[in-house]
C-alpha positions as CSV (number, residue, x, y, z in Angstrom):
1,X,0.0,0.1,0.1
2,X,1.4,3.5,-0.8
3,X,2.2,6.3,1.5
4,X,-0.7,8.2,-0.2
5,X,-3.4,5.2,-0.1
6,X,-2.5,4.7,3.7
7,X,-3.2,8.2,4.1
8,X,-6.7,8.1,2.7
9,X,-7.4,4.4,4.5
10,X,-6.8,6.7,8.0
11,X,-8.6,9.7,6.9
12,X,-11.2,7.7,5.7
13,X,-11.4,5.5,9.3
14,X,-11.1,8.9,10.8
15,X,-14.5,10.0,9.3
16,X,-16.3,7.4,9.5
17,X,-15.9,6.7,13.4
18,X,-17.8,10.2,13.6
19,X,-20.8,8.9,11.3
20,X,-22.8,7.7,14.1
21,X,-25.0,4.7,13.4
22,X,-27.4,2.4,15.1
23,X,-25.8,-1.1,16.7
24,X,-27.1,-4.3,15.3
25,X,-26.6,-7.8,15.6
26,X,-27.1,-10.1,12.2
27,X,-27.8,-13.5,13.3
28,X,-28.5,-16.6,11.3
29,X,-29.5,-20.5,11.5
30,X,-30.2,-23.5,9.3
31,X,-27.7,-26.0,7.6
32,X,-25.0,-23.7,7.3
33,X,-25.0,-23.2,11.1
34,X,-26.3,-20.7,13.6
35,X,-24.0,-17.3,13.9
36,X,-24.4,-13.8,14.9
37,X,-22.2,-11.0,14.3
38,X,-22.3,-7.0,15.9
39,X,-22.4,-4.5,12.8
40,X,-22.9,-0.8,12.1
41,X,-23.7,-1.0,8.6
42,X,-26.8,-1.5,7.7
43,X,-29.8,0.1,6.2
44,X,-32.7,-0.1,4.6
45,X,-32.8,-0.2,0.4
46,X,-36.2,0.0,-0.3
47,X,-40.2,-0.4,0.9
48,X,-41.6,-1.1,-2.4
49,X,-41.4,-4.0,-4.5
50,X,-42.2,-7.6,-3.8
51,X,-41.4,-7.2,-0.7
52,X,-39.1,-4.5,1.4
53,X,-35.3,-5.1,1.4
54,X,-32.3,-4.2,3.6
55,X,-28.7,-4.6,2.8
56,X,-26.3,-5.2,5.8
57,X,-22.3,-5.6,5.2
58,X,-20.3,-8.4,7.3
59,X,-16.8,-9.3,7.1
60,X,-15.8,-11.6,4.4
61,X,-13.5,-13.6,6.9
62,X,-16.6,-13.9,9.4
63,X,-18.8,-17.3,10.1
64,X,-21.4,-15.2,10.1
65,X,-20.9,-14.0,6.7
66,X,-20.5,-17.8,5.5
67,X,-23.6,-19.3,8.0
68,X,-25.5,-16.4,5.9
69,X,-24.5,-17.9,2.5
70,X,-25.2,-21.1,3.7
71,X,-28.9,-20.7,5.1
72,X,-30.2,-17.9,3.0
73,X,-31.6,-15.9,5.3
74,X,-30.5,-13.1,8.1
75,X,-31.9,-11.1,10.8
76,X,-31.1,-8.0,11.3
77,X,-32.0,-7.1,15.4
78,X,-31.6,-3.4,16.1
79,X,-30.4,-3.2,19.7
80,X,-32.1,-0.8,22.4
81,X,-30.0,1.5,24.3
82,X,-29.3,-1.0,27.4
83,X,-28.1,-4.0,25.4
84,X,-24.9,-2.8,25.4
85,X,-23.6,-6.4,26.6
86,X,-25.2,-8.0,24.0
87,X,-23.6,-6.0,21.5
88,X,-19.9,-6.7,23.2
89,X,-20.5,-10.6,23.4
90,X,-21.1,-10.7,19.4
91,X,-18.2,-8.1,18.9
92,X,-16.1,-10.5,20.4
93,X,-15.3,-8.0,23.0
94,X,-16.6,-9.6,25.8
95,X,-16.8,-13.7,26.7
96,X,-19.9,-15.5,25.1
97,X,-21.8,-17.2,28.4
98,X,-20.9,-20.4,28.4
99,X,-19.3,-20.5,25.2
100,X,-22.8,-19.6,23.5
101,X,-23.4,-16.1,22.3
102,X,-26.8,-16.7,21.5
103,X,-26.7,-17.3,25.8
104,X,-26.1,-13.4,25.8
105,X,-29.3,-12.0,23.7
106,X,-31.6,-15.2,23.7
107,X,-32.8,-16.5,20.5
108,X,-36.4,-16.9,19.3
109,X,-37.2,-18.4,15.2
110,X,-38.6,-15.9,13.2
111,X,-40.4,-16.7,9.6
112,X,-37.2,-17.7,7.9
113,X,-35.2,-19.9,10.8
114,X,-33.1,-17.1,11.4
115,X,-32.9,-16.0,15.1
116,X,-34.3,-12.7,16.8
117,X,-32.8,-11.8,20.0
118,X,-35.1,-11.2,22.8
119,X,-36.6,-7.8,22.8
120,X,-34.4,-5.8,20.1
121,X,-35.6,-2.2,19.2
122,X,-36.6,-4.1,15.9
123,X,-35.7,-7.3,14.1
124,X,-35.8,-7.4,10.8
125,X,-36.1,-10.8,9.0
126,X,-35.2,-11.4,5.6
127,X,-34.5,-13.8,2.3
128,X,-31.0,-13.7,1.0
129,X,-31.7,-11.7,-2.5
130,X,-28.1,-11.7,-3.3
131,X,-24.6,-11.4,-1.7
132,X,-21.5,-9.8,-3.3
133,X,-18.5,-9.8,-1.9
134,X,-17.1,-5.8,-1.8
135,X,-13.5,-5.8,-0.7
136,X,-13.0,-7.0,2.6
137,X,-16.6,-7.1,3.2
138,X,-20.5,-9.1,2.0
139,X,-23.3,-7.0,1.0
140,X,-25.8,-8.8,2.0
141,X,-29.6,-7.8,0.1
142,X,-32.5,-9.9,2.0
143,X,-36.3,-9.5,0.9
144,X,-37.8,-8.6,4.6
145,X,-40.2,-11.6,5.4
146,X,-41.0,-10.3,8.7
147,X,-40.7,-7.4,11.2
148,X,-40.5,-7.4,14.9
149,X,-40.9,-4.0,16.9
150,X,-39.9,-3.8,20.0
151,X,-39.7,-0.7,22.8
152,X,-37.2,1.4,23.3
153,X,-34.4,3.8,22.3
154,X,-31.7,2.3,20.2
155,X,-27.9,2.0,20.9
156,X,-25.5,4.4,18.7
157,X,-22.1,4.1,18.0
158,X,-20.2,6.7,17.1
159,X,-16.6,8.0,17.5
160,X,-15.8,5.0,18.1
161,X,-17.5,4.4,21.6
162,X,-21.5,3.4,22.2
163,X,-24.1,6.5,22.7
164,X,-27.2,7.2,23.6
165,X,-30.0,9.0,21.9
166,X,-31.8,11.5,23.1
167,X,-34.6,13.9,22.0
168,X,-33.3,17.3,20.4
169,X,-35.0,20.3,22.1
């Protein structure tokens, strides 16, 4: 990598750290196994068409990426402000209780078979429509099959730390 490329990468990472985002845990289950990982790169694609669609980005070396490709489904669990520990377990910053990440957040199968964590702010259950690798990440687009809506405020991440939302006056 050239010095210019190194500087651009550093500036990009510094800039992205300032872009606050909701914290989500992406989960999957099926023939490829049960897996999950914490992400901040997820968004809606469209509410229109045959089904609403979502996009989530997962590092290509993550076991979750391989499992999503094999299972053909995933669930985006948007975490509540009080679910930081769940985020840390699925991000591997904290040890998984009993060696199973899902013990930190529970799991209930949704329509596709992908697990929804217990009581997220919202969960989007998706059938995999496409998965393309771009750089170091797989970009997964899913057709929403089910939505679970909870209560509370979102857990946010920005400036390399967790943040809480509050109404702007």
